[in-house]
N, C-alpha and C positions, 0 to 999 in steps of 0.2 A: 964596593959590592961585597966582598969577602964578609966585612966587618961586620956589615949590618945581616948576612946571613949567620954569622955565629951569634949574633946577638938575638936572632930572631931563636933559633936553635935552644939556646939556654933558655929564653923566656919559656918555649913548651916545655923545656925541661922539667923546670921548676913549677910552672903551672900543674904537669900532671902528677908532680911529688906534693904538691900541696891538695891537689883533689884526692888524691889518695890517702893523705892522713885524714884528711876532714872525712870523707867517706868510715877510715877506721874508728876517726873517735866516735863518730855516729853510730856504727856497730859495737864499739866497746859500751857505749851509755845505754843502749838499746840492751843488750846483756845483763849488764849491771841493774837496770830497772826491773827488766824481768825475774831475775834474781834477788832483789828485794822484793817484791810481787808474791814468789814463790814462798821467800822465808818465812812474810808475816803471813799468809795464809795457811802454811803449815808448822805454826809454831806450838799449836796445841799438840798436833800427831806427833813432834820430833821426840817430844817430852816420853810418850808412850813405847817410845823404844830401848827405855832403859826399863829394869825391873819397876813393878808397880803391883798395885792392889787395885782391879776395876771397880768401878761404884757402877749398877747398871739398875737405873730409876724405872721404876714402873708407878706412873701416877695417872691417876682421872679412870674413866671408864676403859674398860679392855676389851679389844677388839682382835680381828683375827689380823694381825700387820705384818704384811711381808718384809716389811722395810725393817723391823724390829728383829724377826728372827734372823735374818741375814746378819745381823749385828751382831745377834748370840753366836751364830756360826762362826764368825770372825773372831770372837774372843777365844772361842777354843780351839782357836790355830795361832793364835798370839805368842810365841814362845817368851815373850817380856811381861803377859800376865801371870801372876803367882795364882792369885786368889780374886774372887767375886765376892763381891756385896751386893746381894738383888734388894734395891732401897723400895719397900713397899708405902704406897699412898694410895688405897684405890679401894673405892666401895663393891668392886666387884664389876661385873659386865656379863656380856656373852658366854655360855656354857662351852661354845665352840672354842672361841677365844683364848679362854682360860685353858682348857684341854692341850691346845696347839704348844700355848706357851708353856705350859706344865713339860711337855714332853721336849720341847727344844730346852729348858734348863736341866731335866733330867740327863739329857744328853750331854750338856756342858759338865755336869758335874763329873762325867764318867773321865773327863781331860783336866778340871782343874777344881779346888775344892770352891765349895759355894754355900753361902750362908744367907740368910735372908735376915732383913730387918725391915719390922713391920714398924712404920711410925704413926702418925695420925689413926690411919685406920687400913686394916688389912682384912679386910673381910667378903664372904662368897668366894666368886671365883679369885679375888685378892690373896684369900686365904690359901685358896687351891693351889695358886703358884707358890706360895712359902712353902707347900709342902715337898715342892720338888727339891729345895735345899736340903742339905746334909744337916743342918742347925738353924732353930727361929730364936729370935730374939724379939723381942719388944720391950715399948715401955710400960710402966703399971698400969698407967692410965691409957693405954692404945684401944684402940675397938678392933675386936676382930670375931671369929665364930660366925654366926649368921649361913652354916651350913645348910644348903637348901638350894633347891632350882625351883622356877617359876615361869609360867607362861602365860602371858597377861593378854586379857583381848576387850575393846570396848564393843558397845552396843548403843546404835545409833538411831532405834527404830522410834521412841518416843519424839526425839526430835524431827524423823522424817514425817513422821503421822502429823506434826504440828506444822512443819511448811508444804504439808499435803503432796509431799513426795513418795513414789513407789517404786521400789526395785522388784525384778525377778528374775528367775535363771532358770537355765535347763541344765540340768547334771546327768552327768553317766551313772552315779550313782548317789545315793545320798547323803554319803556323808564325804562326796567331794567340796572342798574349799569351806569346809567346815572348821570351826563357826565361820562366821559371817559379820558384817557390822549392821545390818539393817531387818536382823530379827533373831528372836530370843535363841538362844542355844537349845538345842535339844540334849536329853541326859545322853543320848547316844555318844554324842559328839561329847560333851565332857566327859565320858568315861573313856574315851579314844585318848585324849589329851593328857587325863590322869595317868593312864597307863604310858603316856611318853615320858611324861615328868617323874613319875616313879621310877623308871627304868635310868635312866639319869641320875637320880639321886640316890639308887641304891650304887649305882658306878663311884659316885660322890663318896658316899657311905666307906666303901671298899676301901677308896685312896686314902682315906684318914686313917681307917685303920690298920692298912700296911706301911704306910708313911710314919705313924705314931707309936707303931708297935702296940696296939690296943685291940682287946678281944671285939668282935665284931658286935655284939648286944652293947658295949660301953660306947663304940664309936656311933651306935645307932641311938641313943639317948643323951649323947652330945649334940646332935644333929637334928635339934629340934627346931631349930632356925632361929635361934635366940643367940644375941649377938654375948661376947665375953670380954671385958676387961682385959688388960695383959695379965695382970695378976692370977686374976678366974683362971683364964686359958692355963696358965701355969700349973696352977693347981691341978686343972684337971689334963693334965701332959697334951696339951695343944700344943704348945711352945716349951722350948729348952731354959731360958734362962729370960729375966727380967732386964732389959738394959738399951742402950742406943749404938749408936756406930762402934763406940770406941769396944764395947764388948763384943761385938763381933771381930773387930779386927782382934782382938786378945783370942778368941777361939782359935782364929786362923794361922796365931802364930804358935800358940798353946799346944793346939790338937794338930793341926797339919802341915807345924816346921816351917811356916811361913816367915819368909825374914822379917826380924822387927823393924819400926821405921820406914818401912816403904812407904813410899806417895801414895793416895788415894784418889783415883782421877777417874770423872765423870766419863762414861760412854754412852753416848746418846745417838740417835739416829740423826738428829741434825748436825752434829759434829761430824758425822760420818761422810754425811755429805759434801763436806768440804773438801774432802780428799779428791772432789771430781775437778776434770780440767777446766782452767780460767775461763775457754769459751762458754761452757756449760755454764760456771757460777753465772756470766754476763745475763745469758740468755735466762735463768731464773729469777734473778734480780729484777729484768725487765718483768717477767710474769707476775711476780710476787708484788710490785708495784702497782699492775694495771689493776691486781685483784684487790690489793688493798684499796685503791680508789673506789672499785666499784662497791666495797663492802661499806666506804662512810657512805655512799651516797646512797645505799638499803637504811643506813642510821644504825645500824648493827642490828637489825631484826634476828640476825643469828642466834641473839643471845636470848631470846623469848623462846626458844626452844631444849628444853634439857637435855642433855645427852642421852639420858635414860630411855626418851621418848624414841630415839633413832635405832635401838636394837630392835633386831627381829628374830622373832621364834624363841628357844629355851635361855634364860638367862639368870645367872647366877649372881644377883646385887642386892646389898644392902642399900635400901632405896630411902636415904637421908638426904635431906637439900643441901647441896654443897659439899657432904661428905668427902670430896676429894680434894677439898682445899683447907691447907693449913687453919687458916684462921678461924674455920667453922669448928673447931674443937670446943664440947660443953655444950653447943647450942643445936645440933640436930636430932630429928627423932626418927626410929625406924617405924617399920608397920610388918 
């Protein structure tokens, strides 16, 4: 009996040890997997811990983007960022969006040297953003300028008449909600909008004069709404140099003492979101998958609406179809 008892005790002891090592091996495996996941998800961010030049892309229609503003604030606080290239390919956008982004970049320039590189197009609010930098470069044939402000409104009065529809309203004052879409705009309403546009335009022109060191009358002469090639912009003092990113980097190293041969790394809102916890990333992935499926069912209807038509209020935009796309160079027209 004693032998059987000792045997059972030994068996239990061996079983406990075996269970312990199984659990330990499982825990080690889980920790290793988590470590691999974190290493892969943060691979791009790890490289940003060493000294580099940040490339901040500004593409497409410019809107008031809070995530982008937070990213710019983060750029200013990151010690490994030695300089910033604002890479612009935008026909413009909302005047308020441009103003907000301009102010954020001006604040950034007090912490880091900032240079703007205009690629295919940097017009209207796109050019406004370039003004926030300490130096502006553009290709010889880049499109820039289009300094001005626009307020567009449509009128469907004849269409409604054809359809036999009528619209009426009771207003506290005649100028409330003017102009509307169902009746011709009065001259008084147009005058109010003209005052609004010119107030914003005067602000834009003063910005050009201040940032480009131009006499006010010269800045106003250049701000007649026309677009300029990079070459013409250079001759008129609207940019500093002809070239691309390599020219921007040379300015950072020669004029601002940024170390040569530093890597240039993209800083985008999408990449910044990659630093979220794994659980949040999984939730986002599920959400994006559902949204993508819905859009496929709709049949891509969102592409039928140009981003320019989604802008409300004052806009500063060069309205060339597809002007924010690299492939559109040479086939877009302005108006």
